[in-house]
PASEBA-1860 file (N, C-alpha, C; in nm, 3 decimals):
! residues 240
1> MKKIKFSA> -1.949/-2.997/0.648/-1.804/-2.993/0.727/-1.737/-2.913/0.672 ~ -1.750/-2.889/0.528/-1.642/-2.849/0.435/-1.692/-2.715/0.427 ~ -1.814/-2.688/0.455/-1.898/-2.510/0.448/-1.873/-2.462/0.630 ~ -1.842/-2.563/0.712/-1.819/-2.514/0.873/-1.669/-2.416/0.854 ~ -1.614/-2.536/0.788/-1.450/-2.474/0.806/-1.416/-2.332/0.693 ~ -1.460/-2.368/0.591/-1.485/-2.257/0.534/-1.539/-2.114/0.562 ~ -1.627/-2.096/0.617/-1.706/-2.030/0.702/-1.633/-1.952/0.804 ~ -1.528/-2.076/0.902/-1.431/-2.005/1.008/-1.331/-1.951/0.935
9> VVMSALII> -1.307/-1.977/0.821/-1.171/-1.908/0.710/-1.207/-1.805/0.716 ~ -1.318/-1.735/0.624/-1.370/-1.624/0.599/-1.398/-1.558/0.751 ~ -1.483/-1.601/0.872/-1.480/-1.511/0.948/-1.331/-1.467/1.032 ~ -1.249/-1.539/1.051/-1.092/-1.491/1.059/-1.031/-1.409/1.001 ~ -1.095/-1.423/0.861/-1.022/-1.302/0.804/-1.072/-1.158/0.804 ~ -1.224/-1.138/0.824/-1.320/-1.067/0.826/-1.221/-1.015/0.983 ~ -1.184/-1.110/1.068/-1.184/-1.029/1.183/-1.069/-0.964/1.215 ~ -0.970/-1.025/1.138/-0.829/-0.989/1.125/-0.860/-0.847/1.034
17> LSGCGMNN> -0.917/-0.819/0.954/-0.957/-0.733/0.889/-0.955/-0.599/0.904 ~ -1.106/-0.641/0.996/-1.151/-0.568/1.089/-1.116/-0.532/1.224 ~ -1.029/-0.577/1.257/-0.944/-0.566/1.372/-0.899/-0.410/1.436 ~ -0.966/-0.309/1.424/-0.897/-0.184/1.401/-0.772/-0.186/1.583 ~ -0.872/-0.226/1.656/-0.813/-0.211/1.776/-0.692/-0.282/1.828 ~ -0.622/-0.349/1.717/-0.491/-0.436/1.719/-0.404/-0.383/1.609 ~ -0.273/-0.345/1.663/-0.140/-0.371/1.604/-0.097/-0.435/1.530 ~ -0.015/-0.390/1.436/0.056/-0.520/1.324/0.088/-0.624/1.392
25> TAKGGLIG> 0.135/-0.607/1.535/0.207/-0.748/1.592/0.111/-0.833/1.646 ~ -0.021/-0.789/1.686/-0.124/-0.912/1.723/-0.154/-0.951/1.615 ~ -0.199/-0.879/1.485/-0.236/-0.925/1.377/-0.165/-1.042/1.284 ~ -0.046/-0.994/1.247/0.037/-1.101/1.240/0.053/-1.211/1.310 ~ 0.060/-1.206/1.416/0.028/-1.359/1.471/-0.077/-1.448/1.407 ~ -0.184/-1.353/1.445/-0.333/-1.448/1.418/-0.316/-1.463/1.261 ~ -0.273/-1.406/1.136/-0.306/-1.429/1.001/-0.134/-1.537/0.986 ~ -0.035/-1.557/1.064/0.049/-1.653/1.030/0.023/-1.786/1.096
33> GGSGAAVG> -0.065/-1.798/1.162/-0.109/-1.910/1.216/-0.269/-2.000/1.142 ~ -0.296/-2.106/1.225/-0.403/-2.186/1.191/-0.427/-2.213/1.019 ~ -0.543/-2.141/0.994/-0.596/-2.130/0.864/-0.490/-2.112/0.776 ~ -0.332/-2.056/0.780/-0.275/-2.029/0.690/-0.315/-1.977/0.546 ~ -0.283/-2.037/0.467/-0.278/-2.002/0.315/-0.400/-2.018/0.269 ~ -0.520/-2.018/0.349/-0.655/-2.010/0.269/-0.701/-1.892/0.299 ~ -0.676/-1.833/0.441/-0.669/-1.704/0.500/-0.625/-1.619/0.411 ~ -0.488/-1.631/0.391/-0.373/-1.570/0.282/-0.463/-1.508/0.164
41> ALVGQLIG> -0.497/-1.604/0.090/-0.543/-1.627/0.002/-0.683/-1.531/-0.050 ~ -0.775/-1.519/0.093/-0.887/-1.455/0.082/-0.861/-1.322/0.072 ~ -0.766/-1.263/0.186/-0.699/-1.152/0.244/-0.642/-1.084/0.087 ~ -0.586/-1.201/0.040/-0.509/-1.102/-0.084/-0.621/-1.093/-0.182 ~ -0.702/-1.182/-0.192/-0.818/-1.130/-0.239/-0.889/-0.958/-0.263 ~ -0.904/-0.974/-0.144/-0.978/-0.823/-0.072/-0.866/-0.730/-0.081 ~ -0.741/-0.746/-0.048/-0.649/-0.615/-0.073/-0.643/-0.565/-0.205 ~ -0.680/-0.689/-0.320/-0.642/-0.648/-0.476/-0.790/-0.568/-0.520
49> KNTGGTLI> -0.861/-0.588/-0.422/-0.972/-0.454/-0.497/-0.976/-0.343/-0.437 ~ -0.861/-0.340/-0.327/-0.842/-0.187/-0.273/-0.731/-0.113/-0.317 ~ -0.674/-0.196/-0.411/-0.558/-0.128/-0.460/-0.534/-0.174/-0.632 ~ -0.672/-0.142/-0.692/-0.670/-0.123/-0.818/-0.672/-0.276/-0.881 ~ -0.685/-0.370/-0.805/-0.596/-0.511/-0.905/-0.513/-0.546/-0.855 ~ -0.392/-0.482/-0.839/-0.245/-0.509/-0.841/-0.228/-0.533/-0.671 ~ -0.195/-0.683/-0.666/-0.151/-0.750/-0.556/-0.054/-0.690/-0.497 ~ 0.005/-0.663/-0.357/0.114/-0.645/-0.334/0.196/-0.780/-0.221
57> GAGVGAAV> 0.281/-0.747/-0.269/0.409/-0.910/-0.169/0.469/-0.974/-0.222 ~ 0.553/-0.997/-0.192/0.656/-1.115/-0.250/0.569/-1.233/-0.281 ~ 0.580/-1.317/-0.373/0.543/-1.425/-0.361/0.603/-1.541/-0.334 ~ 0.538/-1.566/-0.233/0.657/-1.691/-0.086/0.575/-1.815/-0.158 ~ 0.452/-1.827/-0.187/0.452/-1.949/-0.240/0.410/-2.054/-0.104 ~ 0.383/-2.022/0.011/0.323/-2.069/0.132/0.324/-1.978/0.229 ~ 0.191/-2.065/0.351/0.166/-1.966/0.457/0.260/-1.900/0.514 ~ 0.354/-1.829/0.600/0.392/-1.781/0.665/0.359/-1.785/0.810
65> GTTAGILI> 0.474/-1.880/0.919/0.443/-1.911/1.052/0.407/-1.797/1.086 ~ 0.329/-1.791/1.285/0.276/-1.750/1.340/0.389/-1.682/1.403 ~ 0.545/-1.705/1.449/0.584/-1.611/1.506/0.661/-1.568/1.409 ~ 0.681/-1.612/1.261/0.733/-1.515/1.157/0.651/-1.387/1.158 ~ 0.495/-1.418/1.108/0.442/-1.315/1.122/0.459/-1.212/1.204 ~ 0.443/-1.256/1.313/0.460/-1.165/1.454/0.573/-1.091/1.430 ~ 0.670/-1.066/1.412/0.771/-1.033/1.372/0.828/-0.933/1.252 ~ 0.731/-0.966/1.178/0.675/-0.886/1.039/0.597/-0.770/1.098
73> GRKMDKAK> 0.486/-0.836/1.165/0.391/-0.721/1.238/0.451/-0.635/1.302 ~ 0.570/-0.653/1.365/0.655/-0.571/1.449/0.740/-0.447/1.370 ~ 0.761/-0.523/1.291/0.890/-0.428/1.208/0.754/-0.323/1.149 ~ 0.655/-0.353/1.066/0.543/-0.273/1.060/0.502/-0.189/1.093 ~ 0.497/-0.188/1.235/0.423/-0.115/1.357/0.560/-0.014/1.367 ~ 0.635/-0.040/1.322/0.785/0.091/1.371/0.802/0.108/1.238 ~ 0.780/0.068/1.118/0.780/0.140/0.977/0.597/0.244/0.979 ~ 0.496/0.166/1.044/0.385/0.294/1.021/0.423/0.413/1.102
81> AAAEAVAN> 0.519/0.394/1.230/0.535/0.480/1.297/0.592/0.614/1.235 ~ 0.691/0.574/1.203/0.785/0.631/1.136/0.705/0.722/1.013 ~ 0.619/0.629/0.923/0.566/0.708/0.802/0.510/0.868/0.888 ~ 0.421/0.794/0.993/0.297/0.887/1.039/0.347/1.029/1.100 ~ 0.496/0.998/1.119/0.573/1.144/1.140/0.574/1.230/1.023 ~ 0.542/1.183/0.903/0.602/1.256/0.824/0.504/1.389/0.738 ~ 0.490/1.502/0.750/0.412/1.576/0.689/0.285/1.521/0.576 ~ 0.175/1.575/0.624/0.093/1.559/0.506/0.084/1.401/0.493
89> AQVESVKD> 0.122/1.297/0.507/0.135/1.183/0.528/-0.030/1.103/0.567 ~ -0.114/1.067/0.518/-0.208/0.957/0.639/-0.168/0.808/0.563 ~ -0.195/0.780/0.691/-0.098/0.607/0.736/-0.218/0.531/0.763 ~ -0.212/0.395/0.704/-0.293/0.299/0.739/-0.241/0.160/0.759 ~ -0.279/0.081/0.812/-0.238/-0.063/0.822/-0.343/-0.119/0.704 ~ -0.286/-0.215/0.636/-0.343/-0.323/0.542/-0.256/-0.432/0.510 ~ -0.319/-0.532/0.451/-0.297/-0.666/0.447/-0.160/-0.671/0.313 ~ -0.083/-0.747/0.259/-0.059/-0.770/0.126/-0.126/-0.907/0.113
97> NNGLDAVK> -0.030/-0.968/-0.017/-0.098/-1.050/-0.082/-0.079/-1.209/-0.031 ~ 0.043/-1.191/0.049/0.051/-1.305/0.185/-0.036/-1.311/0.299 ~ -0.124/-1.216/0.313/-0.179/-1.187/0.449/-0.118/-1.125/0.537 ~ 0.012/-1.086/0.499/0.123/-1.035/0.620/0.070/-0.853/0.634 ~ 0.146/-0.782/0.718/0.112/-0.666/0.744/0.158/-0.577/0.660 ~ 0.092/-0.482/0.595/0.144/-0.404/0.534/0.102/-0.273/0.576 ~ 0.196/-0.105/0.525/0.157/0.026/0.525/0.143/0.061/0.402 ~ 0.004/0.138/0.409/-0.046/0.213/0.300/-0.070/0.350/0.367
105> VTFDSGIL> 0.024/0.481/0.258/0.052/0.585/0.288/-0.020/0.640/0.160 ~ -0.103/0.738/0.176/-0.158/0.857/0.094/-0.108/1.012/0.103 ~ -0.076/1.014/0.013/-0.066/1.183/-0.033/-0.135/1.234/-0.119 ~ -0.215/1.371/-0.086/-0.299/1.445/-0.201/-0.246/1.481/-0.272 ~ -0.303/1.464/-0.412/-0.255/1.493/-0.479/-0.209/1.690/-0.496 ~ -0.315/1.735/-0.429/-0.323/1.848/-0.437/-0.208/1.883/-0.364 ~ -0.145/1.849/-0.240/-0.029/1.869/-0.214/0.078/1.850/-0.317 ~ 0.086/1.721/-0.376/0.160/1.698/-0.441/0.220/1.762/-0.561
113> FTTGNATL> 0.117/1.777/-0.701/0.123/1.848/-0.767/0.010/1.981/-0.793 ~ 0.052/2.085/-0.894/-0.060/2.184/-0.920/-0.174/2.120/-1.034 ~ -0.281/2.133/-1.085/-0.396/2.112/-1.125/-0.352/2.067/-1.264 ~ -0.372/1.926/-1.305/-0.342/1.910/-1.421/-0.196/1.878/-1.503 ~ -0.088/1.855/-1.379/0.027/1.856/-1.391/0.099/1.712/-1.342 ~ 0.205/1.668/-1.362/0.269/1.588/-1.296/0.441/1.640/-1.261 ~ 0.458/1.791/-1.210/0.546/1.805/-1.179/0.486/1.857/-1.030 ~ 0.614/1.821/-0.979/0.646/1.813/-0.802/0.635/1.956/-0.728
121> SSTAMSNL> 0.555/1.959/-0.665/0.583/2.108/-0.567/0.661/2.075/-0.455 ~ 0.712/2.237/-0.405/0.851/2.199/-0.326/0.815/2.164/-0.198 ~ 0.654/2.166/-0.163/0.595/2.107/-0.060/0.644/1.912/-0.030 ~ 0.558/1.885/-0.183/0.560/1.750/-0.195/0.720/1.695/-0.167 ~ 0.835/1.795/-0.237/0.942/1.769/-0.238/0.998/1.700/-0.141 ~ 0.965/1.825/-0.019/1.034/1.819/0.102/0.998/1.704/0.204 ~ 0.834/1.689/0.159/0.740/1.576/0.248/0.812/1.424/0.181 ~ 0.847/1.406/0.069/0.894/1.279/0.001/1.051/1.309/0.032
129> KDFTNNVL> 1.103/1.334/0.077/1.271/1.345/0.097/1.255/1.278/0.224 ~ 1.178/1.386/0.309/1.157/1.340/0.469/1.155/1.148/0.486 ~ 1.002/1.124/0.357/0.970/1.010/0.409/1.081/0.917/0.328 ~ 1.128/0.924/0.237/1.276/0.838/0.207/1.393/0.829/0.333 ~ 1.418/0.953/0.358/1.530/0.971/0.465/1.450/0.863/0.601 ~ 1.356/0.878/0.650/1.309/0.860/0.791/1.247/0.724/0.757 ~ 1.182/0.671/0.643/1.126/0.539/0.653/1.168/0.444/0.558 ~ 1.248/0.460/0.412/1.258/0.391/0.331/1.404/0.323/0.343
137> KVYPDCDV> 1.512/0.486/0.409/1.626/0.377/0.424/1.662/0.359/0.580 ~ 1.550/0.338/0.651/1.514/0.347/0.787/1.515/0.154/0.789 ~ 1.411/0.129/0.707/1.351/-0.008/0.667/1.386/-0.021/0.564 ~ 1.533/-0.067/0.460/1.501/-0.082/0.310/1.510/-0.217/0.265 ~ 1.436/-0.316/0.409/1.356/-0.417/0.404/1.230/-0.435/0.367 ~ 1.192/-0.336/0.376/1.021/-0.272/0.314/1.029/-0.237/0.124 ~ 1.000/-0.386/0.073/0.958/-0.353/-0.044/0.843/-0.267/-0.075 ~ 0.796/-0.175/-0.223/0.744/-0.029/-0.227/0.661/-0.030/-0.334
145> AIQGYTDN> 0.551/-0.055/-0.377/0.481/-0.005/-0.478/0.401/0.136/-0.448 ~ 0.371/0.198/-0.551/0.304/0.311/-0.597/0.195/0.319/-0.676 ~ 0.106/0.384/-0.627/-0.034/0.383/-0.728/-0.077/0.517/-0.748 ~ -0.100/0.618/-0.852/-0.132/0.697/-0.878/-0.304/0.728/-0.917 ~ -0.339/0.784/-0.925/-0.501/0.812/-0.903/-0.554/0.946/-0.944 ~ -0.671/0.950/-1.033/-0.730/1.116/-1.036/-0.873/1.089/-1.027 ~ -0.967/1.191/-1.001/-1.089/1.219/-1.005/-1.140/1.171/-1.173 ~ -1.264/1.172/-1.176/-1.345/1.166/-1.321/-1.363/1.263/-1.384
153> TGWKNSTK> -1.279/1.409/-1.344/-1.309/1.536/-1.447/-1.273/1.486/-1.561 ~ -1.344/1.539/-1.620/-1.306/1.550/-1.821/-1.244/1.659/-1.830 ~ -1.137/1.635/-1.956/-1.054/1.693/-2.007/-1.156/1.799/-2.120 ~ -1.076/1.908/-2.143/-1.155/2.002/-2.223/-1.115/1.922/-2.336 ~ -1.271/1.962/-2.440/-1.236/1.965/-2.586/-1.187/1.766/-2.572 ~ -1.219/1.676/-2.514/-1.210/1.557/-2.507/-1.345/1.502/-2.504 ~ -1.334/1.376/-2.535/-1.484/1.271/-2.517/-1.454/1.206/-2.383 ~ -1.557/1.152/-2.327/-1.527/1.073/-2.209/-1.407/0.995/-2.246
161> EQSVQKNI> -1.405/0.937/-2.339/-1.371/0.816/-2.353/-1.200/0.843/-2.363 ~ -1.180/0.928/-2.415/-1.031/1.029/-2.420/-1.021/1.085/-2.305 ~ -1.062/1.148/-2.233/-1.057/1.158/-2.080/-1.027/1.104/-1.957 ~ -1.084/0.933/-1.997/-1.075/0.854/-1.935/-0.888/0.784/-1.950 ~ -0.864/0.764/-2.052/-0.711/0.756/-2.110/-0.662/0.843/-2.058 ~ -0.638/1.005/-2.060/-0.595/1.084/-2.051/-0.564/1.124/-1.856 ~ -0.656/1.063/-1.806/-0.676/1.044/-1.638/-0.571/0.917/-1.602 ~ -0.569/0.815/-1.676/-0.483/0.699/-1.656/-0.353/0.751/-1.677
169> ELSQQRAD> -0.362/0.840/-1.788/-0.168/0.880/-1.864/-0.116/0.999/-1.729 ~ -0.232/1.051/-1.672/-0.194/1.140/-1.567/-0.143/1.086/-1.415 ~ -0.200/1.007/-1.423/-0.186/0.959/-1.271/-0.061/0.803/-1.291 ~ -0.046/0.772/-1.424/0.098/0.704/-1.417/0.195/0.824/-1.416 ~ 0.223/0.916/-1.476/0.331/1.055/-1.479/0.342/1.086/-1.302 ~ 0.234/1.095/-1.257/0.250/1.125/-1.092/0.303/0.986/-1.012 ~ 0.278/0.888/-1.070/0.317/0.787/-0.993/0.500/0.809/-1.025 ~ 0.503/0.832/-1.156/0.684/0.776/-1.195/0.725/0.909/-1.148
177> AVKSYLLA> 0.632/1.033/-1.114/0.719/1.136/-1.083/0.778/1.110/-0.901 ~ 0.704/1.083/-0.829/0.694/1.022/-0.692/0.812/0.922/-0.664 ~ 0.801/0.800/-0.776/0.901/0.737/-0.746/1.043/0.745/-0.824 ~ 1.006/0.874/-0.882/1.168/0.926/-0.964/1.217/1.002/-0.808 ~ 1.130/1.069/-0.766/1.203/1.171/-0.641/1.206/1.069/-0.547 ~ 1.174/1.009/-0.505/1.222/0.848/-0.350/1.367/0.806/-0.402 ~ 1.420/0.810/-0.545/1.499/0.745/-0.597/1.610/0.829/-0.569 ~ 1.573/0.968/-0.640/1.679/1.067/-0.615/1.701/1.095/-0.482
185> SGAGTSQI> 1.649/1.070/-0.423/1.630/1.123/-0.262/1.701/1.028/-0.179 ~ 1.795/0.911/-0.232/1.833/0.797/-0.191/1.775/0.677/-0.162 ~ 1.630/0.645/-0.184/1.587/0.497/-0.188/1.650/0.402/-0.265 ~ 1.645/0.268/-0.258/1.729/0.190/-0.317/1.668/0.189/-0.430 ~ 1.714/0.127/-0.539/1.654/0.099/-0.661/1.600/-0.039/-0.694 ~ 1.653/-0.084/-0.576/1.517/-0.205/-0.611/1.456/-0.255/-0.482 ~ 1.412/-0.156/-0.428/1.349/-0.154/-0.300/1.178/-0.114/-0.351 ~ 1.175/-0.035/-0.478/1.043/0.007/-0.561/0.982/-0.083/-0.654
193> KSSTGFGE> 0.914/-0.168/-0.618/0.874/-0.247/-0.719/0.808/-0.187/-0.875 ~ 0.717/-0.134/-0.805/0.629/-0.077/-0.890/0.585/0.044/-0.903 ~ 0.565/0.123/-0.994/0.461/0.254/-1.003/0.342/0.257/-1.143 ~ 0.241/0.264/-1.081/0.149/0.241/-1.171/0.046/0.312/-1.161 ~ -0.050/0.386/-1.240/-0.137/0.464/-1.262/-0.222/0.399/-1.331 ~ -0.369/0.444/-1.212/-0.493/0.376/-1.250/-0.633/0.473/-1.268 ~ -0.566/0.567/-1.321/-0.675/0.700/-1.363/-0.821/0.699/-1.275 ~ -0.904/0.659/-1.317/-1.011/0.724/-1.221/-1.075/0.607/-1.177
201> ENPVADNS> -0.999/0.484/-1.175/-1.016/0.363/-1.081/-1.027/0.377/-0.942 ~ -1.134/0.303/-0.869/-1.105/0.302/-0.743/-1.104/0.418/-0.616 ~ -1.207/0.488/-0.701/-1.270/0.625/-0.637/-1.280/0.595/-0.449 ~ -1.211/0.692/-0.368/-1.226/0.639/-0.222/-1.314/0.748/-0.161 ~ -1.366/0.835/-0.251/-1.509/0.944/-0.215/-1.607/0.955/-0.324 ~ -1.684/1.025/-0.301/-1.786/1.099/-0.398/-1.759/1.144/-0.508 ~ -1.741/1.124/-0.623/-1.692/1.242/-0.740/-1.834/1.340/-0.765 ~ -1.881/1.274/-0.703/-2.017/1.423/-0.727/-1.992/1.548/-0.657
209> TAAGQAQN> -1.899/1.533/-0.560/-1.893/1.668/-0.487/-1.705/1.695/-0.498 ~ -1.721/1.851/-0.496/-1.588/1.877/-0.505/-1.483/1.832/-0.385 ~ -1.527/1.780/-0.262/-1.446/1.734/-0.116/-1.429/1.588/-0.154 ~ -1.502/1.501/-0.246/-1.492/1.395/-0.271/-1.374/1.385/-0.381 ~ -1.398/1.453/-0.496/-1.286/1.448/-0.604/-1.141/1.458/-0.578 ~ -1.121/1.576/-0.429/-0.987/1.585/-0.404/-0.949/1.510/-0.332 ~ -1.032/1.423/-0.263/-0.971/1.309/-0.186/-0.939/1.203/-0.287 ~ -1.026/1.169/-0.409/-0.971/1.087/-0.518/-0.825/1.143/-0.592
217> RRVEIYLY> -0.798/1.256/-0.594/-0.687/1.260/-0.674/-0.580/1.243/-0.582 ~ -0.514/1.129/-0.587/-0.404/1.110/-0.454/-0.306/1.037/-0.502 ~ -0.195/1.005/-0.422/-0.062/0.870/-0.464/-0.062/0.808/-0.336 ~ -0.071/0.679/-0.351/-0.066/0.611/-0.244/0.102/0.527/-0.255 ~ 0.158/0.504/-0.151/0.283/0.448/-0.152/0.271/0.330/-0.031 ~ 0.273/0.216/-0.087/0.235/0.083/-0.036/0.390/-0.001/0.023 ~ 0.408/0.026/0.172/0.514/-0.043/0.245/0.501/-0.216/0.255 ~ 0.548/-0.305/0.224/0.521/-0.459/0.259/0.666/-0.502/0.275
225> ASEAMIKA> 0.627/-0.621/0.316/0.712/-0.733/0.349/0.818/-0.782/0.224 ~ 0.951/-0.740/0.197/1.016/-0.797/0.100/1.022/-0.958/0.105 ~ 1.115/-1.026/0.010/1.104/-1.143/0.063/1.245/-1.183/0.148 ~ 1.313/-1.088/0.131/1.453/-1.084/0.216/1.401/-1.071/0.355 ~ 1.262/-1.003/0.382/1.232/-0.989/0.514/1.149/-1.113/0.579 ~ 1.055/-1.159/0.443/1.019/-1.308/0.493/1.118/-1.368/0.562 ~ 1.216/-1.399/0.480/1.282/-1.548/0.516/1.396/-1.505/0.648 ~ 1.434/-1.363/0.622/1.490/-1.322/0.767/1.395/-1.379/0.913
233> AEADAANQ> 1.259/-1.350/0.897/1.173/-1.356/1.000/1.174/-1.482/1.019 ~ 1.151/-1.587/0.906/1.143/-1.673/0.935/1.217/-1.762/1.020 ~ 1.362/-1.722/0.936/1.488/-1.759/1.030/1.513/-1.719/1.193 ~ 1.461/-1.613/1.187/1.470/-1.587/1.344/1.342/-1.684/1.435 ~ 1.219/-1.675/1.384/1.147/-1.780/1.441/1.202/-1.913/1.467 ~ 1.252/-1.975/1.388/1.344/-2.092/1.405/1.437/-2.131/1.493 ~ 1.513/-2.006/1.495/1.575/-2.008/1.623/1.509/-1.963/1.761 ~ 1.393/-1.912/1.770/1.349/-1.922/1.924/1.335/-2.034/1.977
END
């Protein structure tokens, strides 16, 4: 019986994760109900693998109810639509550590920076300012995590180990540069919870090709429900 119940939980999580035809509102309702914390824990582990092992999401300590999950999903649908209107932003829906809807926004490092440095281009500044004005300021109860990545290209006159470390440092500098510019553009200081460089980790494409390397050089910005958003959704749900 336990095996059957666990399989049902796993299948529920997989259905939610693979529900490409569902918007965040619908998925929020599913994740908020029934199997609750167990599904949330499983989804949390999966998103951890997709975010360099760093889990995103406020630690609420318990499963969020169905109605609250739907309300959060609606807000994330709106935040996602706003992010999709920003030039050069690639946007997709993901789940946070609580199994709640979150939004992943990816900017190609080729758009953000010139090769080998962490100085933002003028195009990047324009895009990030639009992102701040049209997304972060409009949805201040979305918390933010920034993650930087590189390809696996080695550095001149460096060993493999030295190159790996230099790529980590470069990705950290780039994540920090994005954070600094978002703050300078008016994002709330408490809204951006982290900026982390992962270097060559977590490639999203084949590093053996130039096209794949270009995809791996990126900065990802995650929007997820803050503790305040979760509490507000739960309060609204209780009054319905």
